[in-house]
MARPANU-812359 format. One line per 5 residues: number of its first residue (from 0); their letters; for each residue x, y negated, z negated of N, C-alpha, C, O. Coordinates in steps of 0.05 Angstrom, whole numbers, plus 5000, padded with zeros to 4 digits. Last residue first. Layout:
N
NUM) A) X,Y,Z,X,Y,Z,X,Y,Z,X,Y,Z ~ ...
***
This chain:
160
159) PQATT) 7695,0824,0900,7671,0813,0885,7655,0796,0900,7635,0786,0890 ~ 7712,0882,0935,7711,0858,0936,7691,0845,0924,7668,0852,0931 ~ 7739,0946,0916,7715,0932,0921,7723,0902,0920,7740,0896,0904 ~ 7799,0976,0950,7782,0963,0929,7759,0944,0936,7758,0930,0956 ~ 7789,1030,0997,7796,1004,0991,7784,0998,0962,7766,1010,0952
154) FQYAP) 7801,1088,1033,7796,1076,1010,7806,1051,1004,7830,1048,1004 ~ 7781,1117,1091,7798,1098,1079,7790,1088,1052,7768,1078,1052 ~ 7764,1179,1116,7757,1157,1105,7782,1140,1093,7803,1151,1087 ~ 7757,1225,1158,7774,1203,1160,7764,1178,1142,7755,1159,1154 ~ 7736,1282,1115,7731,1264,1137,7750,1242,1135,7760,1238,1113
149) GVANN) 7791,1325,1092,7764,1316,1095,7764,1296,1112,7784,1289,1124 ~ 7847,1326,1048,7832,1338,1070,7800,1332,1072,7785,1337,1052 ~ 7876,1267,1028,7861,1289,1024,7849,1304,1047,7840,1291,1066 ~ 7905,1218,1035,7916,1245,1051,7900,1266,1044,7908,1287,1054 ~ 7876,1184,1006,7878,1180,1037,7888,1200,1052,7883,1203,1077
144) LADVL) 7889,1206,0958,7861,1203,0968,7861,1198,0997,7843,1209,1010 ~ 7943,1197,0950,7929,1220,0951,7904,1224,0964,7899,1243,0978 ~ 7944,1139,0958,7957,1160,0974,7949,1183,0978,7946,1194,1000 ~ 7916,1120,0911,7903,1114,0941,7920,1135,0962,7908,1145,0981 ~ 7918,1128,0855,7913,1154,0871,7907,1146,0900,7893,1161,0914
139) EGLAA) 7928,1081,0838,7946,1103,0834,7943,1127,0847,7961,1143,0850 ~ 7878,1057,0848,7905,1047,0863,7928,1066,0859,7947,1067,0875 ~ 7846,1077,0807,7846,1087,0835,7865,1078,0856,7868,1089,0878 ~ 7870,1044,0767,7871,1075,0768,7865,1086,0791,7877,1106,0798 ~ 7862,0993,0784,7882,1003,0778,7887,1030,0777,7907,1039,0788
134) DKEDH) 7801,0996,0783,7816,0990,0810,7847,0999,0811,7858,1010,0831 ~ 7790,1004,0732,7783,1023,0752,7800,1017,0781,7809,1035,0795 ~ 7810,0954,0714,7821,0981,0701,7813,1004,0720,7829,1022,0722 ~ 7780,0917,0740,7809,0918,0741,7820,0941,0735,7840,0949,0748 ~ 7727,0934,0722,7734,0935,0752,7763,0933,0752,7773,0950,0767
129) YLRDV) 7732,0921,0667,7725,0949,0675,7735,0952,0706,7750,0970,0713 ~ 7741,0869,0665,7761,0887,0655,7753,0915,0664,7771,0931,0668 ~ 7696,0844,0686,7725,0842,0699,7742,0861,0691,7757,0871,0707 ~ 7659,0861,0647,7656,0872,0676,7681,0869,0689,7690,0887,0703 ~ 7677,0834,0606,7679,0859,0605,7678,0874,0631,7691,0894,0636
124) AAIQE) 7668,0780,0624,7696,0786,0619,7700,0818,0616,7721,0829,0622 ~ 7612,0781,0626,7625,0776,0655,7658,0787,0650,7671,0799,0667 ~ 7603,0786,0573,7589,0809,0590,7610,0803,0618,7622,0822,0629 ~ 7617,0736,0555,7632,0760,0546,7626,0787,0566,7642,0804,0571 ~ 7583,0703,0579,7611,0698,0589,7628,0721,0581,7648,0727,0593
119) DTLQA) 7534,0717,0555,7535,0720,0587,7568,0721,0595,7577,0736,0613 ~ 7549,0747,0491,7544,0725,0512,7545,0731,0538,7557,0751,0545 ~ 7524,0805,0458,7545,0788,0472,7534,0767,0488,7511,0768,0497 ~ 7487,0833,0436,7500,0819,0418,7519,0804,0433,7531,0787,0420 ~ 7459,0854,0480,7445,0833,0466,7462,0819,0445,7455,0797,0437
114) HGRAA) 7495,0898,0491,7495,0873,0507,7481,0852,0496,7490,0830,0501 ~ 7472,0935,0452,7500,0921,0450,7503,0902,0468,7517,0884,0459 ~ 7423,0945,0473,7426,0931,0446,7451,0919,0445,7454,0895,0438 ~ 7436,0968,0518,7425,0942,0522,7423,0927,0493,7421,0903,0490 ~ 7458,1017,0501,7477,0993,0513,7466,0970,0518,7480,0951,0523
109) YTFFA) 7415,1039,0473,7435,1030,0458,7455,1013,0473,7467,0995,0460 ~ 7385,1049,0523,7374,1032,0505,7395,1021,0483,7393,0998,0474 ~ 7418,1083,0552,7414,1057,0561,7401,1042,0542,7404,1017,0544 ~ 7422,1127,0516,7445,1112,0527,7439,1085,0534,7452,1066,0524 ~ 7368,1142,0516,7386,1129,0490,7408,1116,0500,7414,1094,0491
104) QEEAR) 7357,1160,0565,7347,1136,0552,7361,1125,0530,7365,1101,0527 ~ 7393,1207,0567,7396,1180,0584,7383,1155,0573,7395,1134,0571 ~ 7363,1233,0528,7394,1229,0522,7399,1207,0541,7411,1188,0531 ~ 7314,1239,0550,7318,1224,0523,7347,1221,0521,7353,1199,0511 ~ 7325,1275,0596,7315,1244,0596,7323,1228,0568,7336,1208,0567
99) FLEVH) 7339,1320,0563,7358,1308,0583,7352,1278,0587,7368,1260,0583 ~ 7290,1330,0538,7314,1323,0525,7335,1310,0542,7348,1291,0533 ~ 7254,1340,0583,7251,1315,0568,7274,1307,0547,7277,1284,0539 ~ 7280,1385,0604,7277,1358,0619,7276,1334,0602,7289,1313,0605 ~ 7270,1421,0564,7296,1416,0568,7299,1388,0586,7317,1371,0583
94) RDLLE) 7214,1426,0561,7226,1410,0538,7259,1402,0546,7271,1383,0536 ~ 7208,1451,0612,7197,1421,0607,7216,1409,0585,7230,1389,0588 ~ 7234,1500,0597,7243,1483,0616,7234,1452,0616,7250,1434,0619 ~ 7196,1514,0557,7223,1508,0551,7237,1491,0572,7250,1470,0566 ~ 7148,1519,0588,7150,1503,0567,7179,1495,0560,7186,1471,0559
89) KRSAL) 7170,1561,0625,7159,1535,0631,7159,1517,0614,7170,1496,0621 ~ 7180,1614,0613,7200,1593,0609,7194,1567,0610,7208,1550,0599 ~ 7145,1642,0636,7145,1647,0609,7164,1626,0601,7163,1621,0577 ~ 7154,1642,0691,7131,1628,0680,7132,1624,0650,7121,1605,0639 ~ 7194,1675,0692,7201,1648,0698,7179,1631,0689,7183,1609,0680
84) AEEDL) 7175,1720,0682,7192,1714,0663,7196,1685,0670,7202,1670,0651 ~ 7138,1726,0724,7124,1726,0696,7148,1715,0678,7142,1702,0659 ~ 7173,1727,0767,7156,1705,0763,7142,1704,0739,7134,1682,0731 ~ 7233,1754,0734,7211,1755,0760,7196,1730,0753,7205,1714,0736 ~ 7285,1790,0719,7276,1764,0719,7259,1756,0745,7267,1753,0768
79) RGRKH) 7286,1850,0676,7281,1833,0703,7269,1806,0702,7249,1800,0689 ~ 7330,1851,0618,7305,1856,0639,7304,1838,0666,7318,1819,0673 ~ 7363,1801,0583,7355,1826,0589,7331,1831,0605,7312,1815,0605 ~ 7369,1746,0581,7385,1763,0564,7387,1796,0574,7406,1811,0573 ~ 7370,1682,0603,7359,1709,0608,7376,1734,0601,7396,1740,0615
74) ELQET) 7362,1624,0565,7377,1645,0575,7364,1671,0580,7348,1681,0564 ~ 7330,1591,0534,7322,1594,0565,7339,1618,0577,7331,1631,0597 ~ 7352,1593,0484,7328,1601,0487,7319,1612,0518,7305,1631,0524 ~ 7398,1561,0494,7398,1586,0484,7375,1605,0493,7377,1626,0506 ~ 7369,1511,0506,7385,1524,0528,7391,1554,0520,7389,1571,0538
69) VCAFE) 7347,1498,0459,7331,1504,0479,7344,1520,0503,7333,1538,0515 ~ 7398,1487,0432,7379,1509,0422,7359,1516,0443,7354,1540,0445 ~ 7419,1448,0458,7435,1471,0461,7417,1497,0449,7421,1521,0456 ~ 7380,1407,0449,7385,1416,0475,7396,1439,0477,7388,1455,0494 ~ 7386,1399,0396,7365,1411,0401,7368,1419,0433,7358,1440,0441
64) TRLAV) 7439,1376,0399,7438,1403,0382,7409,1412,0392,7408,1437,0397 ~ 7430,1330,0429,7446,1351,0439,7444,1382,0425,7446,1404,0436 ~ 7398,1299,0393,7387,1313,0421,7405,1331,0429,7395,1351,0438 ~ 7436,1296,0350,7411,1309,0346,7398,1317,0372,7388,1340,0375 ~ 7476,1268,0372,7478,1292,0365,7453,1308,0359,7452,1332,0363
59) LEQQY) 7444,1220,0386,7459,1236,0409,7463,1268,0401,7457,1287,0415 ~ 7436,1197,0339,7414,1205,0357,7420,1224,0379,7404,1241,0389 ~ 7488,1186,0320,7470,1204,0305,7447,1214,0320,7439,1237,0316 ~ 7507,1153,0361,7522,1181,0355,7500,1197,0341,7494,1219,0349 ~ 7476,1110,0351,7474,1123,0377,7486,1151,0375,7475,1170,0387
54) QANLD) 7492,1089,0303,7468,1100,0304,7460,1118,0333,7443,1135,0335 ~ 7547,1082,0316,7538,1103,0297,7512,1113,0297,7506,1137,0293 ~ 7538,1042,0354,7553,1065,0365,7547,1085,0341,7541,1107,0349 ~ 7520,1000,0319,7502,1010,0342,7514,1036,0353,7497,1053,0359 ~ 7565,0992,0290,7537,0999,0274,7524,1013,0297,7517,1036,0295
49) ILAIV) 7598,0968,0327,7607,0991,0314,7582,1008,0301,7580,1032,0302 ~ 7569,0922,0341,7575,0947,0360,7584,0973,0349,7580,0995,0359 ~ 7571,0896,0293,7546,0903,0304,7550,0925,0324,7536,0945,0323 ~ 7626,0888,0284,7612,0904,0264,7585,0913,0278,7577,0936,0274 ~ 7634,0851,0331,7648,0880,0328,7636,0898,0309,7634,0922,0315
44) QEATL) 7605,0810,0316,7602,0823,0341,7613,0853,0339,7600,0873,0345 ~ 7629,0791,0269,7600,0804,0268,7594,0818,0290,7578,0837,0288 ~ 7682,0778,0291,7678,0796,0273,7651,0807,0270,7649,0832,0267 ~ 7669,0767,0361,7670,0753,0335,7672,0782,0314,7664,0804,0321 ~ 7706,0771,0423,7684,0783,0406,7691,0774,0374,7714,0775,0364
39) GIVAH) 7734,0761,0471,7727,0740,0451,7704,0747,0429,7687,0732,0420 ~ 7759,0790,0506,7730,0779,0511,7723,0762,0490,7704,0747,0494 ~ 7811,0795,0482,7808,0786,0504,7777,0775,0515,7774,0755,0529 ~ 7798,0817,0431,7811,0793,0434,7804,0780,0461,7794,0758,0463 ~ 7774,0870,0445,7758,0851,0434,7770,0819,0434,7756,0799,0438
34) HNLMR) 7786,0915,0472,7793,0887,0486,7780,0864,0472,7775,0843,0483 ~ 7766,0955,0449,7789,0956,0453,7803,0931,0464,7828,0927,0464 ~ 7713,0941,0449,7723,0941,0424,7755,0941,0428,7769,0927,0413 ~ 7699,0946,0507,7694,0926,0490,7710,0918,0463,7717,0896,0456 ~ 7712,1005,0507,7726,0984,0525,7724,0954,0511,7744,0941,0504
29) TFLVK) 7673,1023,0470,7701,1026,0470,7719,1011,0483,7740,1003,0473 ~ 7618,1030,0476,7636,1004,0470,7661,1004,0467,7673,0984,0459 ~ 7600,1097,0448,7594,1070,0466,7615,1048,0458,7627,1048,0436 ~ 7612,1162,0466,7614,1141,0448,7611,1112,0464,7618,1108,0487 ~ 7597,1193,0501,7597,1202,0476,7599,1187,0455,7593,1193,0432
24) AAISE) 7545,1169,0553,7575,1172,0543,7572,1185,0515,7549,1189,0506 ~ 7504,1195,0601,7507,1188,0573,7534,1193,0559,7544,1215,0555 ~ 7497,1218,0648,7515,1200,0648,7523,1188,0620,7543,1174,0616 ~ 7489,1293,0648,7481,1265,0637,7504,1245,0639,7527,1252,0634 ~ 7492,1328,0711,7497,1325,0680,7495,1294,0673,7499,1275,0688
19) CRIDI) 7503,1358,0759,7479,1348,0750,7486,1350,0716,7484,1370,0702 ~ 7565,1323,0795,7548,1348,0777,7518,1334,0767,7512,1311,0766 ~ 7583,1308,0849,7562,1296,0833,7552,1321,0819,7535,1337,0828 ~ 7630,1296,0892,7622,1322,0875,7609,1308,0852,7623,1296,0836 ~ 7646,1251,0917,7624,1264,0929,7614,1293,0914,7595,1308,0921
14) LYGPR) 7677,1221,0887,7660,1207,0901,7635,1224,0914,7613,1216,0920 ~ 7711,1259,0860,7696,1240,0848,7669,1227,0863,7647,1224,0854 ~ 7743,1301,0881,7716,1300,0890,7698,1278,0878,7674,1278,0883 ~ 7770,1309,0814,7771,1316,0845,7740,1311,0859,7719,1317,0849 ~ 7770,1252,0779,7761,1280,0782,7761,1285,0809,7753,1269,0826
9) PFLNH) 7804,1204,0735,7800,1215,0765,7791,1248,0763,7802,1264,0749 ~ 7766,1167,0689,7785,1185,0695,7782,1197,0720,7759,1202,0728 ~ 7720,1134,0661,7747,1125,0678,7772,1146,0680,7794,1141,0671 ~ 7679,1137,0633,7705,1158,0627,7731,1147,0641,7754,1149,0634 ~ 7651,1080,0606,7651,1101,0632,7679,1116,0627,7698,1105,0618
4) NVGCM) 7612,1037,0571,7630,1057,0572,7628,1076,0595,7607,1086,0602 ~ 7598,0984,0586,7590,0998,0559,7609,1018,0554,7623,1016,0533 ~ 7613,0977,0639,7625,0963,0616,7616,0972,0591,7632,0966,0572 ~ 7578,1010,0667,7604,1018,0661,7621,1002,0639,7638,1013,0624 ~ 7529,0990,0675,7534,1002,0653,7559,1008,0647,7565,1010,0623
***
């Protein structure tokens, strides 16, 4: 999925510090669109990817807006937090989970629709671009990562 969109930025503890947050990107297909000439996208493919991203954005904003509203309702603002208070939040917690899953599902659904617009060769080109960019970014951090305090790991680039 990283060819669809991946933030591609270093984060402390990236390999071991995994937060409980959605992997759904805020926008889709930026790598593909930024490298449209290298990938060989046609004008029709570019327009289709832009249109899919717009649809994804609309759905994502609606999901995140509802998620924020449910989150606000879940907050414990006063009084004792006990079993009764927890039980009263079950429906909201269930809705929170449903919205989180819906965001993840939207990401994969729209990513698949985008991939459907491309040929196998174009997807392979996107994969190569992603891994080249990722390896270059991590390459800039090799000394720092290898000197980090922690277990004696050695970082290397992936071999295809």
